C-alpha positions as protocol buffer text, in pm:
chain_id: "A"
residue {
  index: 1
  type: UNK
  ca { x: 439 y: 1623 z: 1841 }
}
residue {
  index: 2
  type: UNK
  ca { x: 536 y: 1263 z: 1923 }
}
residue {
  index: 3
  type: UNK
  ca { x: 521 y: 1046 z: 1607 }
}
residue {
  index: 4
  type: UNK
  ca { x: 276 y: 747 z: 1663 }
}
residue {
  index: 5
  type: UNK
  ca { x: 455 y: 411 z: 1703 }
}
residue {
  index: 6
  type: UNK
  ca { x: 255 y: 82 z: 1680 }
}
residue {
  index: 7
  type: UNK
  ca { x: 565 y: -149 z: 1605 }
}
residue {
  index: 8
  type: UNK
  ca { x: 769 y: -360 z: 1837 }
}
residue {
  index: 9
  type: UNK
  ca { x: 1124 y: -463 z: 1789 }
}
residue {
  index: 10
  type: UNK
  ca { x: 1071 y: -809 z: 1630 }
}
residue {
  index: 11
  type: UNK
  ca { x: 846 y: -665 z: 1407 }
}
residue {
  index: 12
  type: UNK
  ca { x: 1054 y: -375 z: 1260 }
}
residue {
  index: 13
  type: UNK
  ca { x: 1343 y: -662 z: 1214 }
}
residue {
  index: 14
  type: UNK
  ca { x: 1121 y: -865 z: 1015 }
}
residue {
  index: 15
  type: UNK
  ca { x: 992 y: -576 z: 837 }
}
residue {
  index: 16
  type: UNK
  ca { x: 1362 y: -469 z: 773 }
}
residue {
  index: 17
  type: UNK
  ca { x: 1498 y: -802 z: 666 }
}
residue {
  index: 18
  type: UNK
  ca { x: 1175 y: -868 z: 411 }
}
residue {
  index: 19
  type: UNK
  ca { x: 1243 y: -475 z: 280 }
}
residue {
  index: 20
  type: UNK
  ca { x: 1605 y: -605 z: 184 }
}
residue {
  index: 21
  type: UNK
  ca { x: 1449 y: -913 z: 38 }
}
residue {
  index: 22
  type: UNK
  ca { x: 1188 y: -756 z: -176 }
}
residue {
  index: 23
  type: UNK
  ca { x: 1422 y: -478 z: -298 }
}
residue {
  index: 24
  type: UNK
  ca { x: 1667 y: -737 z: -365 }
}
residue {
  index: 25
  type: UNK
  ca { x: 1442 y: -924 z: -591 }
}
residue {
  index: 26
  type: UNK
  ca { x: 1267 y: -612 z: -729 }
}
residue {
  index: 27
  type: UNK
  ca { x: 1622 y: -480 z: -862 }
}
residue {
  index: 28
  type: UNK
  ca { x: 1712 y: -824 z: -1038 }
}
residue {
  index: 29
  type: UNK
  ca { x: 1385 y: -831 z: -1195 }
}
residue {
  index: 30
  type: UNK
  ca { x: 1327 y: -459 z: -1241 }
}
residue {
  index: 31
  type: UNK
  ca { x: 1209 y: -429 z: -1591 }
}
residue {
  index: 32
  type: UNK
  ca { x: 911 y: -649 z: -1494 }
}
residue {
  index: 33
  type: UNK
  ca { x: 599 y: -561 z: -1356 }
}
residue {
  index: 34
  type: UNK
  ca { x: 671 y: -826 z: -1074 }
}
residue {
  index: 35
  type: UNK
  ca { x: 1016 y: -634 z: -1001 }
}
residue {
  index: 36
  type: UNK
  ca { x: 841 y: -314 z: -979 }
}
residue {
  index: 37
  type: UNK
  ca { x: 579 y: -417 z: -746 }
}
residue {
  index: 38
  type: UNK
  ca { x: 869 y: -583 z: -525 }
}
residue {
  index: 39
  type: UNK
  ca { x: 1055 y: -258 z: -516 }
}
residue {
  index: 40
  type: UNK
  ca { x: 768 y: -80 z: -407 }
}
residue {
  index: 41
  type: UNK
  ca { x: 686 y: -341 z: -136 }
}
residue {
  index: 42
  type: UNK
  ca { x: 1060 y: -333 z: -21 }
}
residue {
  index: 43
  type: UNK
  ca { x: 1044 y: 42 z: -3 }
}
residue {
  index: 44
  type: UNK
  ca { x: 691 y: 15 z: 210 }
}
residue {
  index: 45
  type: UNK
  ca { x: 807 y: -220 z: 436 }
}
residue {
  index: 46
  type: UNK
  ca { x: 1151 y: -33 z: 495 }
}
residue {
  index: 47
  type: UNK
  ca { x: 986 y: 302 z: 556 }
}
residue {
  index: 48
  type: UNK
  ca { x: 743 y: 125 z: 816 }
}
residue {
  index: 49
  type: UNK
  ca { x: 1075 y: -33 z: 971 }
}
residue {
  index: 50
  type: UNK
  ca { x: 1249 y: 295 z: 988 }
}
residue {
  index: 51
  type: UNK
  ca { x: 933 y: 468 z: 1153 }
}
residue {
  index: 52
  type: UNK
  ca { x: 809 y: 197 z: 1367 }
}
residue {
  index: 53
  type: UNK
  ca { x: 481 y: 320 z: 1232 }
}
residue {
  index: 54
  type: UNK
  ca { x: 228 y: 99 z: 1019 }
}
residue {
  index: 55
  type: UNK
  ca { x: -96 y: 260 z: 893 }
}
residue {
  index: 56
  type: UNK
  ca { x: -276 y: -61 z: 858 }
}
residue {
  index: 57
  type: UNK
  ca { x: -199 y: -105 z: 1226 }
}
residue {
  index: 58
  type: UNK
  ca { x: -330 y: 254 z: 1285 }
}
residue {
  index: 59
  type: UNK
  ca { x: -652 y: 153 z: 1126 }
}
residue {
  index: 60
  type: UNK
  ca { x: -697 y: -178 z: 1282 }
}
residue {
  index: 61
  type: UNK
  ca { x: -592 y: -67 z: 1645 }
}
residue {
  index: 62
  type: UNK
  ca { x: -320 y: -314 z: 1650 }
}
residue {
  index: 63
  type: UNK
  ca { x: -1 y: -263 z: 1828 }
}
residue {
  index: 64
  type: UNK
  ca { x: 268 y: -494 z: 1837 }
}
residue {
  index: 65
  type: UNK
  ca { x: 493 y: -297 z: 2092 }
}
residue {
  index: 66
  type: UNK
  ca { x: 617 y: -474 z: 2414 }
}
residue {
  index: 67
  type: UNK
  ca { x: 488 y: -383 z: 2751 }
}
residue {
  index: 68
  type: UNK
  ca { x: 655 y: -456 z: 3073 }
}
residue {
  index: 69
  type: UNK
  ca { x: 443 y: -701 z: 3284 }
}
residue {
  index: 70
  type: UNK
  ca { x: 463 y: -446 z: 3553 }
}
residue {
  index: 71
  type: UNK
  ca { x: 273 y: -183 z: 3342 }
}
residue {
  index: 72
  type: UNK
  ca { x: -30 y: -446 z: 3250 }
}
residue {
  index: 73
  type: UNK
  ca { x: -27 y: -506 z: 3656 }
}
residue {
  index: 74
  type: UNK
  ca { x: -54 y: -119 z: 3704 }
}
residue {
  index: 75
  type: UNK
  ca { x: -327 y: -105 z: 3451 }
}
residue {
  index: 76
  type: UNK
  ca { x: -543 y: -419 z: 3611 }
}
residue {
  index: 77
  type: UNK
  ca { x: -509 y: -203 z: 3977 }
}
residue {
  index: 78
  type: UNK
  ca { x: -643 y: 105 z: 3836 }
}
residue {
  index: 79
  type: UNK
  ca { x: -278 y: 254 z: 3922 }
}
């Protein structure tokens, strides 16, 4: 079974960048509750960036993958 991917390359890159930022901030403040929350958020963003799947996107039907304009044209023509 193929994993369901619903994140485009720009979305994944942004999640990866934010994961690094949150992990860095979380590690710097790891003894506080905020630091632990940042670490958790960084891990979550890192996993979704690595897998290309966002559970919240699945629940809401959002898909940020790029589609070829030709694919859109074929859909409109019913082919």
